[in-house]
N, C-alpha and C positions, 0 to 999 in steps of 0.2 A: 592626560587631557581628556575632558569629558566629551563624549560623543552624543549628540542629541538623538541619534537614531537608536542608541543602545537601550535595549529593553530589559536585558538581564545582565547580572554580574558574571555568573558562572553557569554555563549550560553543560549538563552531563548527557551525552548521547550513549545509550546502552545498545551496543550493536554497531560495529564499525565496518560493516560490509558496504556494498554499493550505495544503498539508500542512506544509511547513516553517515557515511563519509561524504556523500554529495551534499547532505544537509549541513555538515560541518563546514565544508567549503563555502556554501551559500551564506551561512551565518557570518562567517568571517569576511566574505566579500562585501556584504551589506553593512557590516559593522554593528550587528544586533546584540553582541555580547562581548564582555571584556575578555572572557576566557572560555574556550571550548575544550571539554574533557571527553575522552572516549573510553568506554568500558567494553571489553570483549573477553572471549574465552582463550584466545591464542595470542601470545606475545608477537608472533610474526605479523598478524593482521594489525595489531596496534602500532607496531613499528612502521608498517607500510602506510597506515593512515597518517602518522606523524610525518613521514617522508613526503607525502603528497600535499601536506599543509592543511589537512582536514581537521586536525586536533592539535592542541598545545601540549596536553599531557594525556597519558594513557595508563589504564589499570586493568589487571585481570581480577582484582578483588572488588566486587560490586560495592560492598559497604564503604570501602575507602574512596572509591571513585565518586560516590554521590555526596560525600561530605562537602558542605558549603554550597551546594548547587541550589539556585533558586528556580531553575527549570530542569526537569528530567524528561528526556525524550526516549521512549521505548521503541527502538528501531530494530525489532527482531521479528521472527516468525510468530504467528498467532499463539501457538501453544507456549512458546517461550515468554511472550508478553503476559499470558495468564499466570505463569509461574512467578514472573518478576513482580506482579501485583501482589501475589501472596507473600513474597519476601518483603516488599515494602510495607505490607500490612502488619508485619511483626516488628517493624523498626520503630514506629511512632516517633519519627524525627521531627525537628522543627519544621513548620509548614513551608512547603514550596509547591509550585505548580508542576503537575505531571500530565504529559500528553503522550500520544503514541502514533505510529504509522501503520497500525494493523489493518489488514484488508477486509476483515469482518469486524463488526462493531457490537452487536447485541451481547455476545458472551463477554467481551472485554469490559464494556461499560457496566454490565450487571455485576461482574466480579469486583470491579473497582469500587462500586457503590456499596458493595457488601462487606469488603474486608479492609478498605483503607481507613485510617484514622481521620477524623473530621478536619485535622489541621493540614492534611495533604489534599490539595485541590486538583482533582482529576478533570480533564476535559478531553473527550475522545476526538481524534483527528484521523483522517485518511486522505493524504494527497494522492490524486489519481495519476500517478506517474510510475514509472518502473522500466525495467529492461531485463532481457534474458542474460545480460552480462552480470558478472559477480565480482565482488572484492573491491577494496579501496583503490586499487590501481586503475579501475575504470570509472572512478568517481567523476562527477560533472557538476561544476558550480552553477550551471544554468538549468539543471534538471527541473527545478520547481517553477522557473519563470514561465508565465503563460499558462500554467496548468490549473485545474480545478482542485481545491481542497474541500472535502466534505467534513464539517464538524458536527458532532452528534451530542450536543448538550441535552440534559434532561431538566426537569423541574428541581432536581437536587444539586445541579451544577452551580458553583459559586459564580455570581455575575461578573465580578471584577476579573476573575481568572479567565472566564469565557471571553471577555472583551480583549484581554491582553494576548490570548492565543490567537484570536481573530486578527489583531494587529500584527502579530508575529508572522502569520502566514501571508497576510496582505503585503507586508514589507519584503517578504521573500519573493513577491511577484505572482502569487497565486490569486485566483478568483475564489472567494470563500462562499460556500453554500451550507445552509443548515438543514439537517435531516434528523428525524428520530432514528435511533440505532437500528430498529427493525426495518424501517423503510430503506435505510442504507443497504442493509443486507439483501432485501428483496430486489432492489434495483441492481446491485453489483452482481447478483447471481446471473442476471441476463447479460449485462453489458461487459462483464469481465471474467467471472468464474466459469460460466458455460463455454465461452470462446476458448479459454485455455484448455479445458477438458476436451473440447472438440479437436483442438490442435494436437493434443497428446494422442487421442484416438486415431486421427488420420495418420499420424506417423507410425503408430503401432501396427496399423492395418496394411501398410505398404510392404510388400516382400523385399527383403534385404537386397536381392540381386536386381531390383528395379531402380534403386537409388542413384545409380550412375547416370540414369537418363532423366533425372529430376529437372523440371522446368522452373523458370523464375516464378511462375504462378504458384507452384507448390511451395517454393521457399518463402514467398510473401505470405501465403495462407497459414503456414505452420511455423513462422519465425518464433512465436512465443512457446512452442514446444521445447525450446532449448532452456526454458526457465527451470529454476531449482525444484527438483521433485519433492523434497521434504517441505518446502514452503507451501507448495500446492496441495500436498497431502493434508497439511494442517487446515488450510482454507476450505477444502472439500468437506472435511469432517466437522469443522466448527460451524459451517453455514449449510449443513446438510439438507434441511427442509426446503429452503428456497432453491438450492441448486438442484435438488431432485425434481421440483416442480418445473424448472427451466429445462432440464434434461428430458423430462417426459414430453414437454412441448416440442422440443427438437426431434425426438424420436418419432413422435406422431407425424411430423411433417416429412421426415425421411420415409416413414412407412407409406404416406400418401404418394410420394414420388416413386417409390418402389412399385406400388400398386399400379400407378399410371404407366410406368415403363413396361410392366408385365402385360397390361391390357392395351398397350399401344394407344393410350388415351392422350392424344396430343393437346386437347383443349385444357385438361386439368394441369398437365405438365407446364404448358405455356403460362397458365394463370399463376401458378406457384412462382415461376421464375419472374414474371412481370411484377408481382407484388413485392418480391424480394428486391428486385432492381429499383423499384420506386422508393422503397425504404432507404436503400443504400444511397440513392441520389439526394434524398432529403438530408441524410447525414452529412454529405459533402457540402450541401448548401448551408446547413446550420453552422458548420465549422468555418466556412468562408465568411458568413455574416458575423460570426463571433469574433 
């Protein structure tokens, strides 16, 4: 029976971890595809993704998995996405739409536009969701609902593919924003990448024998330090220039705080804290209004 919401016949999700499996569940829940296929490195993950209902079929062979797909979603770490684009560039298969969930965009979009055959219609995407949890067993069909998804089309992006991917993310419940790939990377360096690196640094700085005394505040502040180290290594290296700029800014502020503490400069210290508090309150208000 034809489903009016159905946008694709066969969606191939490359990467059946937490993000990819959550996407599979969401696609099936919303009825956006007739069939969802998962592609992964390990049979165990594929079987788990099938067991939770995220995919209908699973493959460890990439080329077999993408046969007949009219949408391929690259739900893998950034370096793996870059490699997958190279592989797709050698295939020259019948045209289909390709999108991704990569946390950085400039390198991915540049690679796609350079190596993909013109019949493969690439549209960069980054849904601003995630979790420190891993694996299909933690997949959540509601993960994308109410989230923002940044799409990064360029003047080379196929217009119809762009509109279809916008419709895809909208029907999954996200609010779609458009950004240039480099603008995305500049913004994400501050709002996502630097906070993760700061959380890793905080946890590494704490002596092991102090952890038994950890407060809820520490747990809240560093929750994201439980994220996948390889994923964040790839992000840090693929978006290195904007991240270094953001880190330098944070280090400069920490240096100002240190100097104020050494010099007992109550005025400077209070001003830094007041400005940070005001920004945090603005953040709460904007989310409440949103």
